[in-house]
N, C-alpha and C positions, 0 to 999 in steps of 0.2 A: 564592525559590521556584523550583523546577525543574518544567517541564512534563512530563507523562507522555506515553504514547502518544496521538497524535492531538491534542495540545495545540498551540495556535497561540502560546502565550506562551513567550518565551525570556528567559533571564537574561543580561544584559550583564555585562561584566567589572567594572563598578562596583557590582554588586548591584541595579541597576534592572531591573525586568522590563518587557519591551516585546513587541510583536507585533501582528499584524493577523489578522483573521478573513477567510479567503478567501470570495469571493462564492459564493452558492449555485449549484449546477449544475442545469441543466434536464435533462429526460429525454433530449433529443437529444444532450446532452454525455456521457451515461453511458458510452458506449463509446469516447470520444475521449480517449486518454491517450498521453503521450509514451513513447518507449522508456525514458527515465530513470525515469519513474514506474513502469512495469512492473518494471524491474529493482529499484527501491527497495522496491516492495511485496513482491516475491519474497524479497528479502533480509530484510525484517522478519519475514515468515512463517517463513523458514528459521531465523532466530535464536531464534524463540520456539516452535518445534516440539520435540516430545520424542523424535523419531526419524524415520527415513526414511519409514516408512509413514504416520506422522502428518503429515509434511511433504507427501507426495504427496496425501493426502486433503484437507488444508487448501487447498493450491494448486488442486486440482480444484474444491472447493466455492466458492472465491472467483473461479473463472473465469480463473485465471492460468496454467493448463495445460489441455490437452485430455485428457479421459478416453479418447479414441480417438486413437491415434497418427497416423491418416490425416487428421485434421481439425485446423484451427488452434484455438488457445484462444479461448473466447468473448470475452474482453477482449483487444483488440489495437489496434494503431494504425490 
């Protein structure tokens, strides 16, 4: 069994599925993400968007870029 987007389950080389569920985040943790997490999130959105305008809109809706160039994105480190 192979996990889909957002799945915590992973298939090992011998066909055994393993994984762990990450702990629940609190409201105070909502904006605490690492640079790697930001990059990974942007890459997932980019791979699944249908074009540049779709990509820009999705990144803005998710808070991964700022709709105003003068301001930082809502989700940052």
